[in-house]
C-alpha positions in Angstrom: -10.5 -11.5 38.2 -13.3 -10.5 35.8 -12.0 -9.7 32.3 -14.0 -8.0 29.6 -13.0 -8.7 26.0 -14.3 -6.2 23.5 -13.7 -6.9 19.8 -14.3 -5.4 16.4 -14.2 -7.6 13.3 -14.8 -7.3 9.6 -14.4 -10.7 8.2 -14.6 -12.8 11.4 -11.0 -13.6 12.3 -10.9 -11.1 15.2 -14.1 -12.6 16.6 -12.3 -16.0 16.4 -9.4 -14.5 18.2 -11.7 -13.0 20.9 -13.4 -16.3 21.4 -10.1 -18.2 21.8 -8.9 -15.5 24.2 -12.0 -15.8 26.3 -11.6 -19.5 26.5 -8.0 -19.2 27.4 -8.7 -16.6 30.2 -11.4 -18.9 31.7 -9.0 -21.9 31.6 -6.7 -19.9 33.8 -9.4 -19.5 36.4 -10.7 -16.1 35.6 -14.2 -14.9 34.7 -14.6 -13.3 31.3 -17.2 -11.8 29.1 -16.9 -11.2 25.4 -18.7 -8.3 23.6 -18.8 -7.3 19.9 -18.2 -3.6 19.6 -20.8 -3.4 16.8 -23.5 -4.6 19.2 -22.6 -2.9 22.4 -25.3 -1.5 24.6 -24.8 1.1 27.3 -21.5 0.7 29.0 -22.8 1.3 32.5 -21.6 -2.1 33.9 -18.0 -1.6 32.8 -16.9 -0.7 36.3 -17.6 -4.3 37.4 -14.7 -5.6 35.3 -11.1 -5.7 36.7 -9.3 -5.8 33.4 -9.9 -5.3 29.7 -8.6 -6.8 26.5 -9.6 -4.9 23.3 -9.1 -6.7 20.0 -9.6 -4.9 16.6 -8.7 -5.7 13.0 -7.2 -3.2 10.6 -8.9 -2.5 7.2 -7.8 0.3 4.9 -5.2 1.3 7.5 -7.6 1.9 10.4 -9.2 -0.1 13.2 -13.0 -0.4 13.3 -14.9 2.8 14.0 -17.0 1.0 16.7 -13.8 0.0 18.6 -12.4 3.5 18.2 -15.6 5.0 19.5 -15.7 2.6 22.5 -12.2 3.3 23.5 -12.6 7.1 23.2 -15.7 6.9 25.3 -14.0 4.8 28.0 -10.3 5.7 27.8 -10.2 7.0 31.4 -11.5 3.6 32.7 -9.2 1.7 30.4 -6.3 3.7 31.5 -7.2 3.3 35.2 -7.4 -0.5 35.1 -5.2 -3.2 33.5 -5.9 -3.2 29.8 -4.3 -4.7 26.7 -4.7 -4.2 22.9 -4.6 -6.8 20.2 -4.3 -5.3 16.7 -5.0 -7.8 14.0 -3.7 -7.1 10.5 -1.9 -8.8 7.6 0.8 -6.1 7.9 1.8 -7.8 11.2 2.9 -10.9 9.2 4.1 -9.5 6.0 7.8 -9.1 5.3 8.8 -5.6 6.5 5.1 -5.0 7.5 5.6 -4.8 11.3 6.6 -1.1 11.2 3.4 -0.4 9.3 1.3 -2.5 11.7 2.9 -0.6 14.6 1.9 2.8 13.0 -1.7 1.7 13.0 -1.5 1.0 16.7 0.4 4.3 17.4 -2.3 6.3 15.5 -5.1 4.4 17.3 -3.6 5.1 20.7 -3.0 8.8 19.9 -6.6 9.3 18.6 -8.2 7.5 21.5 -5.9 8.7 24.3 -5.7 5.2 25.6 -2.5 3.8 27.0 -2.8 0.0 27.1 -0.3 -1.8 29.3 0.5 -4.3 26.6 -0.1 -4.5 22.8 0.2 -7.3 20.4 0.5 -7.1 16.6 -1.2 -10.3 15.4 -1.8 -11.7 11.9 -5.3 -12.1 10.7 -6.6 -14.2 7.8 -7.5 -14.0 4.1 -10.9 -15.3 3.2 -10.5 -15.8 -0.5 -13.7 -17.9 -0.8 -15.8 -15.0 0.6 -14.4 -12.2 -1.6 -16.1 -10.8 -4.6 -14.1 -10.2 -7.7 -12.9 -6.7 -6.8 -11.8 -7.7 -3.3 -9.9 -10.6 -4.7 -8.1 -8.4 -7.2 -7.1 -5.9 -4.5 -5.8 -8.7 -2.3 -3.9 -10.3 -5.1 -2.3 -7.0 -6.0 -1.4 -5.7 -2.6 -1.2 -8.5 -0.1 -0.1 -11.4 -2.2 2.5 -9.4 -4.0 4.1 -8.3 -0.8 3.9 -11.7 0.9 5.2 -13.6 -2.2 2.2 -16.0 -2.1 0.2 -16.6 -5.3 -2.7 -18.9 -4.6 -6.1 -17.5 -4.0 -7.9 -20.8 -4.2 -8.2 -21.3 -0.4 -8.5 -19.3 2.7 -5.3 -18.6 4.7 -5.0 -18.0 8.4 -1.9 -16.1 9.6 -2.8 -15.9 13.3 0.1 -17.1 15.6 -1.9 -18.8 18.3 1.2 -19.5 20.4 2.1 -15.7 20.4 -1.5 -15.0 21.5 -1.3 -17.5 24.3 2.0 -16.0 25.6 0.5 -12.5 25.3 -2.6 -13.3 27.2 -0.7 -15.2 29.9 1.7 -12.3 30.3 -1.2 -9.9 30.6 -3.0 -12.0 33.2 0.1 -12.2 35.3 0.6 -8.4 35.3 -3.1 -7.7 35.8 -3.6 -9.7 39.0 
């Protein structure tokens, strides 16, 4: 099976998730290609893929515009073939945040008219060492307060790699 992984990333965690996913798919004996939605060329070769995994991070309550535009443009193909959606957000790991994370996915699916076979709410990362003063203050106020964490001296990764592995394995089983 030939799987296309399209991702949208802001700070790099979703790219890392897409890279890991591509490696995992290959290790299970499938072909895969990974493409950044911000650098996509014409989608004329999309018909050559048997299945699709779309991964996008949430910032300011919305997934990347480049992912949204890609899915809107290709929702008929995505609906016709096996497809899965990985939504990466901190809401997915915050206490009582899963409902909020699901709302982001519901809105995305409604806007794009895409019906992925499977969806995964997955935690992202905080890159404190890369934030400017204002970004750090926003993170401290909103995210850290809700999660109960207080340290901003180091980066923190919240991605559950085991949950991602189970999700990808389940998707590959249903897609073949």
